[in-house]
N, C-alpha and C positions, 0 to 999 in steps of 0.2 A: 484645935489645929488638926486638920486632916492629913493623912499621908498622901504622898503623890499618887500612889496606886488608887486609893479611894477617889481622889480628886479626878483623875483621868477617867475612871469608870463612870463618874457622874457626867463628865463632858461628852462621852460617847453613848450615853444611856438611850436605850430604845424602850418602847412600851412593852416589848416582849410579845408582839403579836405576829401572826403569819401574814404579812402584808401582801403576799402574792395570791391570796385567795380570791380577791375581787378588786375591780377598778376603784371602788369606793375606798377600800383600805389603802390601795397604792397612792391614792390622791392625798392621803393624810401622812404619808412618809415625811419625816423631818418636820414635826409639829411642835407646838408651844410647850408640850409636856415632856419633851425629850431634850437630850443634851445638844449643845451647839456643835459638838464635834471637835476634832483635832486635825491639824495639818502635820504631815510627816514627810521627811525627806532623807534619803540615803545620800549623805554628803560625798561619799566616795563612789559615785556612779559613773565616772569617766568624763564628767564635764567639770564639776567644781574642783576636782583634784588634779586636773591636767594643767601643769605649770610650765610645760615646754614652750619655747618661743616659736612663733610662726613667722615666716618671711612676709613682709619686711620687718615685722616686729615694731618696737621692742617689747610690746605687751605679751603676756602669757596667753595661751589659747583660751583659758577660762575667762579672761577679762573681756573677751568678745561678747559675752552673754549678758544682755539686760534682763533676761528671764531665766529661771530655773524651774524644772518640774517638781511638783510636790504631789502628795496623795492625801485625799480627805478620808479620815477614819471615822466611822460611825457604826454602831451596832445594828442599824437598819440595813447595812450592807451584809448580805448573807454569803458572799463568796469566800472560798479558801484563799490562802496566800495573798494577803491584803496589801503588801508592800513589795516593791521591786527588790528581788533577792540578790544575794552576792554570788549566785550560781550562774552557770552558763544556761540561760533561760531557754535556749533552743533544744536542749537535750532533756529527755525525761529523767525522772529521779531514779537513783539507785537506793539501796538500803544501807549505805555506808554513813555512819554517824559523822557529822562534821564536814560532809562533802555534798556536792550537788545541791539538792533542795532539802537536805537533812541538816540544815544549820539555821540558827537564828539570824535575823537581819538587824543590824544596828542602824537606827534612824535618829534624827533629831526631831523633837516634837515642839510644836507651837500651839498654844491654846488661844491666842488672840486671832480668831478667825476674821474679825472685822478689820484687824490691822493688815492682814494679807489681802483681803478682798473687801472693800468698803461695804458695810451693810449686810454682809453674808448671813450673819445669824438671824437677821430680821426676816429672812425667807421662811422661818418657822411660823410666822404669824401673818406674812404678807405673800399671798400666792401670785402677786404680780411682780415680785422681785425677779429680775431677769438680767442681771448685770455681769454674769460670769461667762468665762470661756472654760467649760468643764468637759473633759473627755472621759467617758465611762469605761475606758479600756486603756491599756498602754498605747501611746500614740506618737512618740517621738516629737512632741509638740514644739520644742525649742531648737532642735538641731536638724530637722528634716523639712519643716513646713515652709511653703512659699507664700509670700504676702503680695497684695495687689499694689500696682504702681499706676499713677496717673500723671500724664504729661501736662505742661502748662496749658491752661485754657480748658482742661477737661473738668467735667462736673462729677463729683464723687459718687453720685447716685447712678451714673452710667456704667456700662461695662468698663473694666480697667484697660489701660493701654498695654499692660503686660504684668508679669509676675516676677518677683525676685526670690530666688532660691540660693542656697549656698554656692557662691562663686559664679553663678549664671543668672542670665536675664532671659525671660521667655516671652515671646510675642506670638500671637496667633498667625499662622501662615509662614512665619520665619523660624519657628522652633527655638532652640536654645543657643544663646550667644554667650561666649565666655566674658565675664566681667565687663558687661556693657553699661551697667548703671552708674551714673554720676550722682553722688549725693549733693546736697546743697552746699557742702564744703568745697565743691568744685574740683574734687580729685577722686581718683579711684580709691576705694577703701578696702583693705584686706579683711575688714570686720563685717562683711556682708554675709552673715551666716543664717539667712532666712529669718523666720519669724521669731527667733530668739535673740536677734542681734541688738547690741547696745546702741548701735549707731544708725538705726533705721527710723527713729522718731515714733515707734510704736508705743502704745499705752497698754494699760491693764484693763481687761474686761470687754464686754460686748459693745462694739462700736455703735450699733443701732440703738441700744438702750441708753447708752451714755449721750448720744446725740439727742434723743428724746428728752432726757433729763435736763440737758443744757438749753433746750429750746426756750427762747424768751429771756435767757439770762444774758449777762454782759459778755459771755464767751460762746454765744450761739453759733454753731457751725453748720446749721441745717442746709443752707444754700451755698455753701462755700465752693468757690471755683479754685482749682489749683493754679497758683501763681508761679510755682516752680515745680520741679519733680517732687511729688509728695506721695505719701502712703496712706492707704486706708486699711485699717486692721487693728489687731491687738497682738500682744505677745502670745505666740502659740496658735493663733487662729490662721487657718489657711489650708492649702491642699498639700498632700504628702509628695515630696520629690524622692528620687531614688538614692541620692547620695548626700553625705554630709560634707562639710568643708575638708575634713581630713581625707576622705576617700578621693576627692577631686584633686587636692593639692599635695597632700602629705604622704599618703600611703599607696593607693592603688592607681592613681592618675586616671580615674574614671571620668567619663563625660556625664553630664546631667541628663535626667529623664524623669518623666512622671511615673509615679508608682502605679498609675492606672494602665500601664502598658501602652498600647497603641492609641488609647483614647486621648483626645484633646480636651483639656479641662474646661476651657472656655466653651467649646461646643457642647460638652456634657452638661454644663450648668445652664447654658442658654436654652438647652432643650429640656430642662427639668420640668417635670409635671407632678401630679399628685402622688405618683408612685416612685418618684426618684428618691435617692438617698439623702440629698441635701435640699434645704429649703429654697424656694424661689419667691418667698413672700416678702422679705425685708430687703430694701434697696442696698443698705450698707453692709449686709452680711451675705447677700446672695452669692458673692464671689469669694467668700471667706470660709466656706465649709461648715455652716451651721446646719443642724439636723432638720429634716422634714418632719414636722410635728404631726402630720397626718397619721403616722404610725402610732401615735399616742391617742389621737382623738377619733380617728376614722377607721383605720385598718387593723383593729385589734379587739379581741374579746377581753383580755387583760391588757393593761397598759404596756405597749411595746412588745407584746409576745410575738408579733410577726416581723419584728425589726431585723431578724437574722436574714430574711429573704432579700431585701435590697442590698445588704452587705455582701451576700454571696453573688448577687447579680453583677455588682461592680468589680468584685475581686476576680471574677471569671470573665471580665470583658463582655458582659451580656451574652454569655455563651449558654449552652445547655447543661453545663456542669451544675450539679446540685449541692455539692459539698466540697470543703477544702481538703485536697488530697496531697498538697505539697509537703513532703516529709522533711524538707530542709528548712523552710520558713514557717511552716505550720501556723501556730497561733499569731505569729508576726504578720500574717496576711491581713488580719483585722486592723493592725496598725495603719496599713497603707490607705485605708478608705474610711476609717472611723470618723464620723463627724462629731462636733461638740454641741452641747446644750448650754442653756443660759441659767439654769437654776438647779439647786441641789436635789429637789424631788425627782426631776427627770434623770439627773445623774444617777441617783441610787436605783431607780426603777429599771433603767436600761442596763446598768451594771448587773443587777440581779437577773434580769431576763436573758441576757446573753449567757450567763452561767447556766441557767436552766435550759438553754437551747444548745448546749454543748453537742449533743448527739445529732442535732439538726444541722449544725455548722460544719462538723468534721467527719470525714470518712474514718471511723474508728477502727476499721480493719487495717488501715495503713498508719494512722497517727497515734491512736489510742491515748487520747487526752484524759487523764485521770484527775480526780480532785487534788491529789498531792502535787500535780504538775500544772494545774490550771493557772493561767495568768489572771488573777482575780482583782488586780489593783486598778484604780482610776488614775488619771493624770491631769493635773491642773497647773497651768503656767502661773508662776508668781514672780515678783521682783527678785532679782539676784541679791539686791541689797538687804532683803529680809532674811538672808541666810549667810551673810558674809562675815559674821562674828559669832563667837560662842555665846555672847551675852544676849543674842537675839532669840534663842530658844529656851524653853522652859526646862527641858530635860532631854537626856538621851534615853533610848529604850531599845531593848532587844525584843523583836517580835518573833516568837517561837512558833514554828509550823505545827500543824495538828499532828503530823506523824514524823517521828525521828527514828531512823533505822526501821525496825519492825514493830515499834511501839507507838501508841497514841499517848500524847502528853496532855493530861487533863487535870493535874494537881500540882501543887507546890512541892510536895514530896518527890514526885517524879522529876521535877525541874531541879531540885536540890541534888538528886542523884546524877543528873546530866552535868551539872556544874562542877562535879568532881570526877568527870570522865575525861581523860586526856584528849581523846579525839574531838570531843565537843569543845573543850576549853581552848584547844588550838585554834579553832575557827573564831572564837570570841577574841582571842589575843590578836589574830590577824586583822580583824576589823577595828579593834581599839587602837592598834598601832597605826592603822591608816588615818584615823582621826587625830592621833597624837602628832603625826608628821604633817598633817594638813595645817597650813598657817594662813591666817587672815592677812589683810593688807598691812597691819601693824606688826606683823611677825609673831602674833600670839597663836598658841596651839588651840585647836578645836577640842582638845581634851585636857582642860586645865585641872588642877587639883580641886577637890571638893565638887566635882561635877555631879549633878543629879543624874541618877540612872535607875531605871526600873525594867521589869520584864513584863511581857504580855503573852498569855497563852491563847491559842486558837482552838476554841471549843466547838464541838458539833452538838446541836440541840436535837430534840426529838423529831423535828421536821426535816432533819438532814441539813440544816442551815448552819453556818459558821458565825461565831461572834468572838470578840476579843475580851479577855479578862486580865486586867493589869494586876500583878501580884508582886509581893516582896519576898524574895528567896532568903534562905539562910546565908550568913556571911561566908564568903570564900575569897581566896587570894590567888592572884596570877602574876606572871612576870611580863612586863612590857619592855620595849627597847626604844630609847630616845633617838633623836635625829643624829646624834654623834655615835650611835651604835652601842651605847652603854645600857645594860640591863638594870632594871629597878623593879621593886615590888609595889603592887597596888592591892588594896582590899576593897571589895564591893560589899558594903554592909549598911543596913538602914537606909537604903535607896541613895547612897552616896558612894562615889568612887574616890578613894583617898590614896594619895601617895604615902607609902609607909617609910619611916625613918627620916622624914623631913617635917619640921615644925613650921606652922604658919600662924600668923596673927589672926585672932578672931575678928571677923568683919562686923562692924556696927552699922545697922540700918540708919540712914539719915534722910531728912526731908528739909529742903530749903525752899523758902518762898522768896523769890527775887522780885522786889517791887521798886519800880522807877517812878518817883514822885514827880508829877508834871505840874499840878496846881493844887490849891487848897480851896474848899468850898464848905461854908458853915462848920468850920473846924475839922473837916475831913480831908485827909491827904489822898488825892486822886492820882491815878496814873495807870501804868501797865503792870500786870502781874504775871509771873512765870513760876511754875512749880518744877522743882528738880528733885527726883526721887532716886535714891541709891538703895535699892532693896535687893538683898541676896536671898537665894532659896537653898539653904544648906541643910544637910542632915535629913533630907527627905520630908521636911516640913515647909509649908509655904509661908514665906514672909509676906504678908498681905497688908493691904490698906483698907480703910473704911472711912466714911464720913463721921465726924464728931457729932453725936446726937444733940448735946446741949446747944451747939452752935446752929444746927439746922432748925431747931425749935425756936430759936430767937428771930428767925426770919418773919417778916410781916408784910404781906403783899395782897392786893386785891385781884391781881392778874394770876392766871394759871400758868406759872413759869416752869421751864425745865432748863437746868444748867448742866454743863459737862466740861470735859477737857478734850483738847485735840493736840496732836503732836506738832511741834515747831522745830525748825532747824537751827535757829540762832536767837540771840536775845533781842533782836529787832522784830521777831515774830514771823519771819519768813517760813513758808510751807513748801513742801515738795509740789512741783507743778505737774500734778498727775493728769491734767487735761490739756497740757500744752497751751496754757493761756497766753504764754509769750509768743506763740505762733512761730517758734524757731526750730521746729522739728525735733525737740527734745522734751522728754518727760522726766529727765533726771536732774534738771536744774530747779530753781526756786522762784517764787514771786513773793513780794513783800506786802504788808498790809495796805499800801496805797493802790495796789493794782485792782482794776475793776473786777478781775476774776477771783479775788481773794475769798470773798464770801462763799461762793460755791465750792471752791477748792478746799478751804479750811473745814467747812461744815461736813464735807465728804470724808474727812479724816478724823471724825469724832471717835474717841476711844470707847469701845464697848464697855458697858457696866459703870461708866462714870457719870451717867445721868442722875440728877436728883430733882425732885418736884417740890415746889412750894407755892403758896398763894391760893387764891380762889377758894376760900373757906376751908382750906386744909394747909396750914402753914408748914406742916411736915407730914408726909405720907409714908409711913414705915412699910406699907405693903408694896407700893410701886416704886419707892425710892430704893437706894442702894445701901443705906446704912446697915441693913440687916444681912448683907452679903459681902463677901470678900471681893476686893479689886486686885487682880493679879496680873494686869497687862502692862505694867510700867517696865521700861527697859533701863538698865544701868547707863548713866551718862547722857540720857535723853532729856529734852525739855518739853514741857507741856504747858499750854496756855488755856485759860478758861473761856467759855462762851455762855451766852444766855439767850434762849429762845423765849421771848415774851409771848404769852398765850400759847406756848407750845403744847400745853396740856390738852388743847382742843383737838390736836392731831393724834393724840395717844389713844389706842384702843384697849387699854388696860391689860394687855398681855405682852410679854417679851420685854426686851431691853428698851429703856427710854431713849437711847441713842438711835433707835429705829425710826424716829421721826425726822431724821436728817434730810432724807430725800423728799419727804412730804413737805418739809419746811421750804425747800427750794421751789417745789411746785406751787406752794401757797403764795410765795413772794419771790418770784424769779430774780428780781433786781434788788431785793432787800430795800425796798422803798421805805421812807420814813413813816413811822406810826403816828400819823396826825390824829387818828381816832383811837380811842382806848382799846377797842376790840381787835385792832390789827395784830397780825403775827409779824414779828420783826426780830432780827438777830443782832445782838451786840457782842463786841469783842473787847478785850482789855487794851487793844491798840486803837486809838480813836480814829486813825486814818481809815480803818476798815468799817467804821460805824456810819450809818446813813445820815446821822445828824452831825458827824465829825466832832463829837464831844466825848469826854471821859465818862465812863460808866462804872468804874471799879474804884473802891476805896480799900486801903489797907487797915488791918486791925492789929492790936498789940499782941494778940496770941498767935499770929501767923495765919489767921483766916482772912478772907476777902469778902466784901459786901458789894452787892449789885444795886444799881438804880435802874428800874425797868421802864421809866417814862422818858419820852423824847425830851432832850435838854436844849434843843436848838430853838432859834427864833421862829415864830409862826405856828407853834403848837397850839391846838385848841385848848388844851389844859396844861398849865405850867407844871413842870416837874417839882415834886416836893423835896427832891435831893436828900432823901433820908438814907439811901444806900444800904438798906437792910431788906430788900425785896427777895433776895436769895443769898444764902451764906454758904461759902465753900471752905471747908476746913477738914483736914485729913489727919489720920493717926495710924500708926502701925499696930497690927494685932497679931 
């Protein structure tokens, strides 16, 4: 059993090379030999913790957001200050411990990268993965961005009819109009908060790449014409407007404007060329602010080393100014124009090159941007539902800056000294109280008893680059205050935050296999299978799952199969409608197994590391299977259903997670047509309505395992199924 600190260090592991030495090395950033990374989020960032009602209500302001910003952590990122701090970011640091930038930042950590962005981890082995909207700098992605609007009859590959920003609608020639957009609900909505809005019908990820993925499937949208007012875009993708909803309506009563100053966004993008900041290459993202990749492939000696130039060009309205000299907005000027990229390799490389271009970007005689003050974090829009309960994240973490006061913090001993310094612990208490008072929709605190908590040091290496090192400090105690104003003691020890003076029952990990018997064949009970895991992670040790080896080895198949799990929402097998297969403008509802879009939608939500391979002369492959590694991605109270990709092994390139074949499976069989021939690639689910032959393919076993039948069981097959239901076995245990 590994400690959380060890586990997180493995997740963010780099090969320890100086990747900025050459383009060839930069191209190998985020590779198969490195960790998959972590997603971090400061839950008290002014969005998720804002519970005040806005007119006309009655929902709280935070309930407006369908997306929340997160940060990708990986030790290939060489910047200092890797997460959004609790400081006033527009002011340089002082040397006062516990103030300004001299304090640790409390974040929630998620290790399930593929759960937040489908297939994200597969980018380590697939250089064509381009499904993200990833900003290599702070970007105000969910509260300032404007998304594209198309009127009825418009084609989504044409220029948009306008843009929707917080509280305003923009059209070329007419400028900004207050609350002019009518959603499909037929009424003005107070929840039109730009590209983070819950009510806009925006989805997650790169719209162009997703459109290409869905091409030829049952939910192909390639040539779709808007039948009503519709949006094209994604959560967080778009151009930066000047004001948030609060500035327009609640606080300053400001009018809306582009952050490009006098420039018209449509005109700027329509006039884009090879040297522009944004791409003009892809029809569905041309008006959504995607990066011009010429600065990676054409205009650089190193990857992206000249990218600072178009940033300055647009910040200064194409003027002769060469550096940012605005002492008020300073590094925030980059926010206003920064475009997004679609893959983690470009994300990391731009993030690094912007940091290395600090002296080229800023007039240091006026602003003096130091490492200790540098805004070094990236920003990635994620679903707000991925952060709305404490059970969604693996652990809390305090990210410690490289310099605190006048000292660099490079060891656990130095951290232990800080943790007993009143000025330092006062900041820890303030942030922990914020999480304590933050409640989810069920009224539960985001700081429950027995919360996992670790620390990470920011270390500078011999090249002058910065990396994170997760550590476990010595135990120490602090005093928190509950929502009623009552003080109580907590102890942070062994990577766990524990309320003292209060006893709690020990939690027992449980696994339930829910099987609904539909029919019997050759003595086998067939039907739908659902796995329900209740795994806690207490005491700094990971309560993990693995496949049961003897069961795996009992599989007997001639096809090269890969099985796995995907998340479902109910016992009927419904999945989150991430591609708006219902065509109702919402990606927050669900579709059931009978829906034509279920195959693509469910397969896209395959849980990373749950893949297991069997058949084709290797009934159990311990090298590429997951029996030898821990499965840590299951959430308390969530349901998971099994799937089987018959002949999926043909798509696997022997590196990375087996779940990485999900998108290749969709491309190989876009409509999941029946496998009339034995060599065909086809996907089966435990819900027969989703299967191409409309037959049952799963049997229950007495030990809680399930067995798969990998042959077509419908009429008309060239070869009749043997109905042995042992072609792949899925059986789990706690370790």
